[in-house]
C-alpha positions in Angstrom: 15.3 -6.4 -15.9 13.0 -8.1 -18.2 10.1 -6.5 -20.0 6.8 -7.5 -18.4 4.6 -9.6 -20.6 1.2 -8.3 -21.6 2.3 -4.6 -21.3 0.9 -2.3 -23.9 3.2 -0.2 -26.0 3.2 2.9 -23.8 3.9 0.8 -20.7 6.6 -1.1 -22.4 8.6 2.1 -23.2 8.8 2.8 -19.5 9.5 -0.7 -18.2 12.2 -2.1 -20.5 15.9 -2.3 -20.1 18.1 -1.6 -17.0 15.8 0.9 -15.4 13.3 3.0 -17.3 14.6 5.3 -20.1 13.5 8.3 -18.0 15.5 7.1 -15.1 18.6 6.4 -17.3 18.4 10.0 -18.7 18.5 11.7 -15.3 20.9 9.7 -13.2 23.9 11.6 -12.0 27.1 11.0 -10.1 25.4 10.3 -6.7 22.4 8.4 -8.1 22.6 5.5 -10.4 20.3 2.8 -11.8 20.3 -0.1 -9.4 22.1 -3.3 -10.4 22.2 -6.6 -8.7 25.5 -6.1 -6.9 24.3 -2.7 -5.6 21.1 -4.1 -4.1 22.9 -7.0 -2.5 25.6 -4.8 -1.1 23.0 -2.5 0.5 20.7 -5.4 1.6 23.6 -7.1 3.4 24.4 -4.0 5.3 20.9 -2.4 5.7 20.0 -0.8 9.0 18.3 -3.2 11.4 15.0 -1.2 11.2 15.0 -1.4 7.4 15.6 -5.1 7.6 12.6 -5.5 9.9 10.5 -3.5 7.5 11.6 -5.6 4.5 10.8 -8.8 6.3 7.4 -7.5 7.5 6.5 -6.6 3.9 7.8 -9.7 2.2 6.8 -13.4 1.9 9.7 -15.0 3.6 12.4 -14.6 6.1 15.3 -13.5 3.9 15.7 -9.7 3.7 18.3 -10.0 0.9 16.0 -12.1 -1.3 13.2 -9.7 -0.6 15.4 -6.8 -1.6 16.7 -8.5 -4.8 13.1 -9.0 -6.0 12.8 -5.2 -6.4 15.2 -5.4 -9.4 12.2 -6.2 -11.5 10.8 -2.7 -10.8 11.5 -0.2 -13.6 12.3 2.7 -11.4 14.9 1.5 -9.0 18.0 3.6 -8.2 20.9 3.5 -5.8 22.4 6.5 -4.0 26.2 6.2 -3.9 28.7 7.9 -1.6 32.5 7.6 -2.4 31.7 4.9 -4.9 29.8 2.8 -2.3 26.0 2.0 -2.6 24.3 3.4 0.4 20.5 3.5 -0.3 18.1 1.7 -2.6 15.1 3.8 -3.7 12.3 3.4 -6.1 8.7 2.5 -6.6 6.6 -0.5 -7.5 3.0 -0.5 -8.9 0.7 -2.8 -6.8 -2.5 -1.3 -8.3 -3.3 0.8 -11.4 -2.4 4.4 -10.7 -0.8 3.6 -7.4 2.9 3.4 -6.6 4.4 1.9 -3.4 7.7 3.2 -2.3 10.9 1.1 -2.0 13.6 2.4 0.4 16.3 0.8 2.5 19.8 2.0 3.4 23.0 1.3 5.3 23.9 3.2 8.4 25.8 5.6 6.1 22.6 7.1 4.8 23.3 10.5 6.5 26.0 11.0 3.8 23.4 10.8 0.9 20.2 11.9 2.6 20.1 15.3 0.8 20.9 13.8 -2.6 18.3 11.1 -2.0 15.7 13.6 -1.0 16.4 15.8 -4.1 16.3 12.7 -6.4 12.9 11.6 -5.0 11.4 15.1 -5.3 12.9 16.3 -8.5 13.2 13.0 -10.5 11.4 10.0 -9.1 8.1 11.7 -8.4 7.9 13.4 -11.8 8.8 10.0 -13.5 6.0 8.2 -11.6 3.5 11.0 -12.4 4.4 10.8 -16.1 3.6 7.1 -16.1 0.0 7.7 -14.8 0.6 7.3 -11.1 -1.8 9.5 -9.1 -1.2 8.1 -5.6 2.0 7.2 -3.7 1.8 5.0 -0.7 4.5 4.4 2.0 4.6 1.4 4.3 6.8 2.2 7.3 7.1 0.7 10.7 7.2 3.1 13.7 10.7 3.5 15.0 10.9 5.6 18.2 14.7 5.6 18.0 14.5 7.4 14.6 12.1 10.3 14.8 13.9 12.0 11.8 12.9 9.1 9.6 9.2 9.7 10.1 9.7 13.4 9.7 11.6 12.8 6.5 8.7 10.7 5.1 6.1 13.3 6.1 8.2 16.0 4.4 7.2 14.5 1.0 3.6 15.4 1.6 
């Protein structure tokens, strides 16, 4: 991930390298900083509803290309189960002080749901807050077949 041009010194310390320094510090066995191979692996196997969301929120018709674009985000992680990438999670900053969530997963998400939830609450949210984010937005398509997904999103407040 390349450092963004025009960033001031405090912003640069959060945006440089392979994931932010704060993210590198806290990643554990089930969570790791997202790499190209991880994102492509999950994108190729993402759940059909996640694919529809990625396409609805991107400029194009290639869900894998849309997913790979997230690698430029400083706070992008992957949840891993038995050595296999399962979910990509993170945030992008579309407006000053506002973060927009990034999330897509394979159909194996049930195996990492708890670890992902804990990471979001205990790590990702505090990291975003420490960078000046005061609002988090979620764009999600309604999926009547997955009522647990909407409940999961609402559980974050």
